[in-house]
Every structure is written in structure tokens, then in C-alpha cells.
C-alpha positions as CSV (number, residue, x, y, z in Angstrom):
1,M,-20.0,9.2,-23.0
2,S,-18.4,12.3,-24.5
3,K,-19.1,14.5,-21.5
4,E,-17.6,11.9,-19.1
5,F,-14.5,11.4,-21.3
6,A,-13.9,15.2,-21.6
7,S,-14.0,15.4,-17.8
8,I,-11.6,12.5,-17.4
9,D,-9.2,14.2,-19.9
10,V,-9.2,17.5,-18.0
11,I,-8.2,15.7,-14.7
12,A,-5.6,13.7,-16.5
13,E,-4.0,16.8,-17.9
14,R,-3.9,18.6,-14.6
15,N,-2.5,15.5,-12.8
16,T,0.1,15.1,-15.5
17,A,1.2,18.7,-15.0
18,K,1.5,18.0,-11.3
19,V,3.7,15.0,-11.8
20,L,5.8,16.7,-14.5
21,A,6.4,19.6,-12.2
22,A,7.5,17.3,-9.4
23,F,10.0,15.6,-11.8
24,Q,11.4,18.9,-12.8
25,N,11.5,20.3,-9.2
26,N,13.5,17.3,-8.1
27,R,15.9,17.5,-11.1
28,V,15.4,14.0,-12.4
29,S,18.3,12.8,-14.5
30,D,19.0,9.5,-16.3
31,S,22.0,9.1,-14.1
32,I,19.8,8.1,-11.2
33,F,18.1,5.2,-13.0
34,G,20.9,2.7,-12.4
35,G,19.8,1.3,-9.1
36,T,21.6,-0.6,-6.3
37,T,22.1,-4.1,-5.0
38,G,22.8,-5.7,-1.7
39,Y,21.8,-3.4,1.2
40,G,20.9,-0.6,-1.2
41,Y,22.7,2.2,0.7
42,D,23.0,5.7,-0.8
43,D,20.5,5.0,-3.6
44,K,20.0,8.5,-5.1
45,G,17.3,7.3,-7.5
46,R,15.3,5.9,-4.6
47,E,15.6,9.0,-2.6
48,V,14.6,11.4,-5.4
49,L,11.6,9.2,-6.3
50,E,10.4,9.3,-2.7
51,S,10.7,13.0,-2.7
52,I,8.6,13.2,-5.9
53,Y,5.9,11.0,-4.4
54,A,5.8,13.2,-1.3
55,E,5.4,16.3,-3.5
56,V,2.7,14.7,-5.8
57,F,0.7,13.4,-2.8
58,G,1.1,16.5,-0.7
59,T,2.9,14.9,2.2
60,E,6.1,15.4,4.2
61,A,7.7,12.2,3.2
62,A,7.2,9.0,1.3
63,L,8.5,5.4,1.2
64,V,8.4,3.9,-2.3
65,R,9.8,0.4,-2.4
66,I,9.8,-2.8,-4.5
67,G,10.0,-4.6,-1.2
68,F,6.3,-4.0,-0.6
69,V,4.7,-7.1,-2.1
70,S,1.2,-5.7,-2.3
71,G,-1.1,-2.9,-1.3
72,T,-2.0,-4.9,1.8
73,H,1.6,-5.0,2.8
74,A,2.1,-1.3,2.5
75,I,-1.2,-0.5,4.3
76,S,-0.2,-2.9,7.1
77,A,3.0,-1.0,7.5
78,A,1.1,2.3,7.7
79,I,-1.3,0.9,10.3
80,F,1.4,-0.5,12.5
81,A,3.2,2.9,12.3
82,C,0.4,4.5,14.2
83,L,-0.4,2.0,16.9
84,S,1.1,0.4,20.0
85,P,-0.1,-2.4,22.3
86,G,-3.2,-1.4,24.2
87,D,-4.3,1.1,21.5
88,V,-7.5,0.9,19.5
89,L,-7.9,1.1,15.7
90,L,-11.2,2.5,14.5
91,S,-12.4,1.8,10.9
92,A,-14.5,4.7,9.8
93,T,-15.7,2.9,6.7
94,G,-17.1,-0.3,8.0
95,T,-15.4,-3.7,7.5
96,P,-12.1,-3.3,5.6
97,Y,-11.2,-5.2,2.5
98,D,-10.9,-9.0,3.0
99,T,-7.1,-9.2,3.0
100,L,-6.8,-6.7,5.8
101,L,-9.0,-8.8,8.1
102,G,-6.0,-11.1,8.8
103,V,-3.8,-8.1,9.5
104,I,-6.3,-6.9,12.1
105,G,-6.9,-10.3,13.5
106,I,-10.6,-10.5,12.7
107,T,-10.6,-13.7,10.7
108,R,-7.8,-15.4,12.6
109,N,-5.3,-14.3,15.3
110,Y,-2.2,-14.6,13.1
111,H,1.2,-14.2,14.7
112,G,2.1,-10.5,14.2
113,S,-1.5,-9.3,13.7
114,L,-2.9,-6.3,15.6
115,K,-4.8,-8.7,17.8
116,H,-1.6,-10.6,18.6
117,Y,-0.1,-7.4,19.9
118,D,-3.2,-6.6,22.0
119,I,-4.3,-3.8,19.7
120,R,-8.1,-3.7,19.7
121,Y,-10.4,-2.9,16.8
122,K,-13.8,-1.4,16.4
123,Q,-15.7,0.1,13.4
124,A,-18.3,2.6,12.4
125,D,-20.5,1.0,9.8
126,M,-21.5,2.9,6.7
127,K,-25.1,4.2,6.3
128,P,-27.5,2.2,4.2
129,S,-26.9,4.8,1.5
130,G,-23.2,4.0,1.4
131,D,-22.2,7.3,3.0
132,P,-20.0,7.5,6.1
133,D,-21.9,7.8,9.3
134,M,-20.3,10.9,10.7
135,A,-22.2,10.8,14.0
136,A,-21.1,7.2,14.7
137,I,-17.5,8.1,13.6
138,A,-17.4,11.0,16.0
139,E,-18.9,9.0,18.9
140,K,-16.4,6.1,18.5
141,A,-13.4,8.3,17.7
142,A,-13.9,10.4,20.8
143,D,-12.5,7.4,22.9
144,K,-9.0,8.5,23.8
145,N,-7.8,4.9,23.4
146,V,-8.4,5.3,19.7
147,K,-5.0,6.2,18.3
148,A,-5.7,5.6,14.7
149,V,-8.7,5.8,12.3
150,F,-8.7,3.8,9.1
151,V,-10.4,5.0,6.0
152,Q,-10.8,2.8,2.9
153,R,-11.2,5.0,-0.2
154,S,-12.3,2.3,-2.6
155,R,-15.4,0.0,-2.2
156,G,-13.6,-3.3,-1.8
157,Y,-16.0,-6.2,-2.2
158,S,-19.0,-4.2,-1.1
159,G,-21.8,-2.3,-2.8
160,R,-21.0,1.1,-1.3
161,P,-19.5,3.8,-3.5
162,A,-15.9,4.9,-3.4
163,L,-15.1,7.9,-1.3
164,S,-14.2,11.2,-3.0
165,T,-11.2,13.1,-1.6
166,E,-13.7,15.7,-0.4
167,K,-15.6,13.1,1.6
168,I,-12.4,11.8,3.0
169,G,-11.5,15.3,4.1
170,E,-14.9,15.5,5.9
171,I,-14.1,12.3,7.8
172,I,-10.7,13.6,8.8
173,S,-12.2,16.9,10.1
174,C,-14.8,14.9,12.0
175,V,-12.1,12.7,13.6
176,K,-9.8,15.6,14.5
177,S,-12.7,17.6,16.0
178,V,-13.1,14.9,18.8
179,N,-9.7,13.4,18.9
180,P,-7.0,15.7,17.5
181,D,-4.1,13.3,18.3
182,A,-5.6,10.3,16.4
183,C,-3.8,9.4,13.2
184,V,-5.9,9.1,10.1
185,I,-4.8,6.3,7.8
186,V,-6.1,6.1,4.2
187,D,-6.1,3.1,2.0
188,N,-5.6,4.9,-1.3
189,C,-5.7,1.8,-3.5
190,Y,-7.5,2.3,-6.9
191,G,-8.0,6.0,-6.2
192,E,-4.7,7.7,-7.2
193,F,-5.0,10.3,-10.0
194,V,-8.8,9.8,-10.4
195,E,-9.3,13.2,-8.9
196,E,-7.1,16.3,-8.8
197,L,-6.5,16.1,-5.0
198,E,-5.2,13.2,-3.0
199,P,-6.0,12.4,0.7
200,G,-2.7,13.7,1.9
201,Q,-3.8,17.1,0.6
202,V,-6.9,17.1,2.7
203,G,-5.3,16.2,6.0
204,A,-4.6,12.5,6.0
205,D,-1.7,11.6,8.3
206,I,-0.6,8.7,6.3
207,I,-1.7,7.0,3.0
208,A,-0.7,3.8,1.3
209,G,-1.2,1.9,-1.9
210,S,0.2,-0.5,-4.5
211,L,2.5,0.3,-7.5
212,I,0.8,-2.4,-9.6
213,K,-2.4,-0.4,-9.4
214,N,-2.8,3.3,-10.4
215,P,0.6,4.9,-9.5
216,G,2.7,2.4,-11.3
217,G,1.1,3.3,-14.6
218,G,1.1,-0.3,-15.8
219,V,4.9,-0.1,-15.9
220,A,6.1,-0.7,-12.3
221,P,6.9,-4.4,-12.0
222,T,6.0,-4.6,-8.3
223,G,6.0,-2.6,-5.1
224,G,4.0,-0.2,-2.9
225,Y,4.2,3.2,-1.3
226,V,3.5,4.9,2.0
227,A,3.3,8.7,2.2
228,G,2.5,11.1,5.0
229,R,4.0,12.7,8.1
230,A,7.7,12.1,8.3
231,D,7.6,10.4,11.7
232,L,4.9,8.0,10.6
233,V,6.6,7.2,7.3
234,E,9.8,6.4,9.3
235,A,7.8,4.1,11.6
236,A,6.3,2.3,8.6
237,S,9.8,1.8,7.3
238,F,10.7,0.0,10.5
239,R,7.8,-2.4,9.8
240,M,8.9,-2.9,6.2
241,T,12.6,-3.8,7.1
242,A,13.6,-3.8,10.8
243,P,13.6,-1.3,13.7
244,G,16.7,0.9,13.5
245,I,17.3,0.1,9.8
246,G,14.1,1.3,8.2
247,G,14.3,3.0,4.8
248,E,18.1,3.3,4.8
249,C,18.2,-0.2,3.2
250,G,16.3,-1.5,0.2
251,P,18.1,-2.1,-3.1
252,T,16.2,-1.1,-6.3
253,L,17.8,-3.8,-8.4
254,G,17.7,-1.9,-11.6
255,N,14.0,-1.1,-11.4
256,S,14.3,2.6,-10.7
257,R,13.6,3.7,-14.3
258,L,10.4,1.6,-14.4
259,L,9.1,3.2,-11.2
260,Y,9.8,6.7,-12.5
261,Q,8.3,6.0,-15.9
262,G,5.3,4.3,-14.4
263,L,4.6,7.3,-12.2
264,F,5.0,9.7,-15.1
265,M,2.5,7.6,-17.2
266,A,0.1,7.1,-14.3
267,P,-2.3,10.0,-14.9
268,H,-2.8,9.0,-18.5
269,T,-3.0,5.3,-17.7
270,V,-5.6,6.0,-15.0
271,A,-7.6,8.0,-17.6
272,Q,-7.6,5.0,-19.9
273,A,-8.9,2.8,-17.2
274,L,-11.6,5.3,-16.3
275,K,-12.8,5.5,-19.9
276,T,-12.9,1.7,-20.0
277,A,-15.0,1.7,-16.9
278,V,-17.4,4.3,-18.3
279,F,-17.8,2.3,-21.5
280,A,-18.4,-0.9,-19.6
281,A,-21.1,0.7,-17.5
282,S,-22.8,2.2,-20.6
283,L,-22.8,-1.1,-22.4
284,M,-24.0,-3.2,-19.5
285,E,-26.7,-0.7,-18.7
286,L,-28.0,-1.1,-22.2
287,L,-28.0,-4.9,-21.7
288,G,-30.1,-4.4,-18.6
289,Y,-27.6,-5.0,-15.8
290,K,-27.2,-3.0,-12.7
291,T,-24.0,-1.0,-12.5
292,S,-22.2,1.0,-9.8
293,P,-21.2,3.7,-10.4
294,A,-23.6,4.5,-13.2
295,S,-22.1,5.4,-16.5
296,N,-22.7,9.1,-16.0
297,A,-21.7,9.3,-12.3
298,L,-18.7,11.0,-10.8
299,R,-15.9,8.6,-10.0
300,S,-13.4,8.4,-7.1
301,D,-11.7,5.1,-8.1
302,I,-11.2,3.0,-11.2
303,I,-13.5,0.1,-10.1
304,Q,-16.7,-0.7,-12.0
305,A,-19.2,-3.0,-10.3
306,I,-21.7,-5.0,-12.3
307,D,-24.4,-7.2,-10.7
308,F,-25.3,-10.4,-12.6
309,G,-27.4,-12.1,-9.9
310,D,-26.4,-15.4,-11.4
311,A,-23.2,-17.4,-10.8
312,E,-23.0,-18.7,-14.4
313,L,-23.4,-15.3,-16.0
314,L,-20.7,-14.0,-13.7
315,K,-18.3,-16.7,-14.7
316,R,-19.0,-16.2,-18.4
317,F,-18.2,-12.5,-18.1
318,C,-14.9,-13.1,-16.3
319,Q,-14.0,-15.7,-18.9
320,G,-14.7,-13.2,-21.7
321,I,-12.4,-10.7,-20.0
322,Q,-9.7,-13.3,-19.9
323,A,-10.3,-14.3,-23.5
324,G,-10.0,-10.6,-24.6
325,A,-6.6,-10.2,-22.8
326,P,-3.2,-9.9,-24.5
327,V,-1.7,-12.4,-22.2
328,D,-3.0,-15.9,-21.3
329,S,-6.1,-15.3,-23.5
330,F,-6.4,-19.1,-23.9
331,V,-6.8,-19.7,-20.1
332,T,-10.3,-20.3,-18.6
333,P,-10.6,-18.7,-15.1
334,E,-12.5,-20.7,-12.5
335,P,-13.3,-19.9,-8.9
336,W,-10.8,-21.0,-6.3
337,E,-10.1,-20.7,-2.6
338,M,-7.7,-17.7,-2.5
339,P,-5.8,-17.0,0.7
340,G,-7.3,-14.1,2.7
341,Y,-10.9,-14.5,1.3
342,D,-13.9,-16.2,3.0
343,C,-15.3,-17.8,-0.1
344,P,-14.2,-18.9,-3.6
345,V,-13.1,-16.0,-5.8
346,I,-12.9,-15.9,-9.6
347,M,-10.2,-13.7,-11.1
348,A,-9.7,-12.8,-14.8
349,A,-6.4,-11.0,-15.5
350,G,-4.4,-11.5,-18.7
351,A,-1.8,-9.1,-17.6
352,F,1.8,-8.4,-18.4
353,I,2.5,-8.0,-14.7
354,Q,1.0,-10.7,-12.4
355,G,-1.9,-9.3,-10.4
356,S,-1.7,-5.9,-12.0
357,S,-5.2,-4.3,-11.6
358,I,-4.4,-1.2,-13.6
359,E,-4.5,-3.7,-16.5
360,L,-7.9,-4.8,-17.5
361,S,-9.1,-7.4,-15.0
362,A,-12.2,-8.6,-13.3
363,D,-12.7,-10.5,-10.1
364,A,-15.6,-11.5,-7.9
365,P,-16.5,-13.5,-4.8
366,M,-18.8,-16.3,-5.7
367,K,-21.7,-15.3,-3.6
368,E,-24.9,-13.2,-3.9
369,P,-25.4,-10.8,-5.6
370,Y,-22.8,-12.3,-7.9
371,R,-21.2,-8.9,-8.5
372,V,-18.1,-8.5,-10.6
373,Y,-15.5,-5.8,-9.9
374,L,-14.0,-4.7,-13.1
375,Q,-10.9,-2.4,-13.2
376,G,-8.1,-1.3,-15.4
377,G,-7.3,-0.9,-19.0
378,L,-3.8,0.2,-20.2
379,T,-5.4,1.6,-23.3
380,F,-9.1,2.5,-23.8
381,E,-9.0,0.8,-27.2
382,A,-8.0,-2.6,-25.8
383,G,-10.2,-2.1,-22.8
384,K,-13.2,-1.5,-25.0
385,L,-12.5,-4.7,-27.1
386,G,-12.1,-6.7,-23.9
387,I,-15.5,-5.5,-22.6
388,M,-17.2,-6.3,-25.9
389,R,-15.7,-9.8,-25.9
390,A,-17.0,-10.4,-22.4
391,A,-20.5,-9.0,-23.2
392,S,-20.7,-11.3,-26.3
393,L,-20.6,-14.4,-24.0
394,L,-23.8,-13.2,-22.2
395,P,-27.2,-14.5,-23.3
């Protein structure tokens, strides 16, 4: 694992330099950490943080708010920023993650979904290899009714690999070659700081993600971000609050320092999560289980998939992850019907921040091939101990 760890450390150092430079360029001072209440007008700390995010992610503007309750919320705002009734959204990476299906209107025509507003949807499925089907993307994106193309960087609950920033750039070039006016939206969840470049630096029009994943560094207590073209970020802000109000409102309620500190820590924390994933893959391969990505593979997100092929083994592993956590280690996770999912899901997450998947966690839909999705690890040392605890419960 030494070769993989050395590569992870190089990227972490370069990303740390990028974040540190953005802090210095924006003249961060402790005087801006105080935060606002009420409407949140004239919040200097919020404005500077959003300028830093834009610089780090290579975009014109950013919206970084504790008012986003999840990555799905932030991604939804980004999607609606690009579309109007009668338009078509194309997914270039097959079926999106489960919780976005309700946003689109695939699983149910919720009030306020894309389908509710007569925004149509189509998708280009991935190749059997897991690579994007560029020919299918070009054919479908050429329809001038396609006003936005969605790209999911991470694998979600699927077997396909995460997309590298380079591959995302290829999708963007493909789309723009046949439909220059189409907005390319990237779900950047789980991918921030895994590589040196971000999707905004290879042509994405707008990207979005969660602060309780990578960019919050395990410190941000909640929130999400949208970054991209200034006009699209403004349109997303109207979806977050209300048209005409947008990003002018939004109190930080004393959380500013945590958001700054989390971003500053993020490249290092992501490196810890990646090392945990590499160790998990190495150990599970030795035990005879199928892993994706393999322990020596290049990574584009923090997720480690492990196939158990058996419901009981899957449950045991998740229960071991929970038992090895610093919080709620005495709790035994069981599958349950989570909102937004089409089958029972088991989730193990003994986290300081509820739902934080930059902290060591494991979750899985209870269906074939009984594949667990492992992610996070605030420190490699604790992550390693958690993986070993989970592996000890396997036969």
C-alpha cells in the first residue's frame, strides 16, 4: 500500500496548497467568523467563504450555505437553475442516485419535481464496462430541447467506477460539440480533493455537493455548496430561498468558523479517507472478496465497494463498522425502509455529525449482489481499526 499512500499524500499536499492560497488571496481574518442571525444580510464571512470556494473549484461564483440540508438539496437547486418548463434533462451517466429520482419525477411525480413542471428526462446508459457511452451521449445531447446534461461523478449504488475529472472533461467536450448551449451539471459528491483538478476546471457549467462529505473536512455541521457560472449560481440561489431574494439572505448562525476550518482540513481529511479505503480493499481482497476499485487502482472518489453475495455477511460487516465507531458503538444497525430508496437499506455510521459520510460509514441496499459501499475515515488510524473490527465478524 506504500505506493498508493505516497500518491495520496502528493495530491493532498497540492490541494492543501491550493486551499491555503485561496484563504490568503481572500484575506481571511478571525473577524469574519462571527456570523449573522435573522435574514443574514451583509454577512462578510459568508461572502468571503463563497469567494474561496469559487477560487478553489475554478468557477466564477459559489453558494455555500448551511441552508442546504443535503447534497441532494444542493444538486436539485443546480438542476433547476438550468431548466425551464418544456426543456429536457439528459443524464449522461445512466440512472442517477436514488434520492434524485424523486427530484426528477421518475419514482413519483412529487409536487415541485421536474416532471411536475413539465421538464422531460432521458438518459444515456453507461457501457457494460462502466465507461460513459460517448456516441449515445452525443446522439441524445444533439436534441436542441436538451438544455442541461447531468453527470454523476461517483458510482452511487451501482457497480460502475467513479469518473475521473479527465473523463468528466471528455463528456463535457462531447456535449458541447453537438449542443454548445446545453449546461453541464456535475454531482461532485464524494469526489472533492481526491484529484488535483475539479470539474469546474475542465468546463462544467455548475457543480454541487454536500458539506458533510469531502469539503466539510469532518468539521462542517451541515450544509452544501453550488459553484459555477455566476448566472447559474444566482438561479440556484433563487431555488434555495426565493426568487428575487436568492443568496442575499441566509444567516450563518455562528457556523462560519466551522465551515472555514472544515474546508481548510478537507484535503488532509480526504487523504485519510482514501487511505482507509485502500486498506479496506487490501484486507478484503486477502479474505477473498471482490472489491471495486481494487486496492492498487486509481481513485476518483472516496467510496470503496465490497461484494459479499450474502445478506447475512453484509449485515455483519456493517454491524462491525458500527461497533468500531467512536459514537453509538453499542448500536446494532438493521435494514429499514429509508425515504427515497426502492428497497430496505442498512446504514452503519457512528459519526459525530449525523449522516456525515466523510466519517467512517458503510451502507448498502439489501439486494443482490449484497454490495456494501464504504466511505470516510477522519483518521487513517481509526479507520483501519474500524475495518479490522468489521472483518473480524466475518467467517
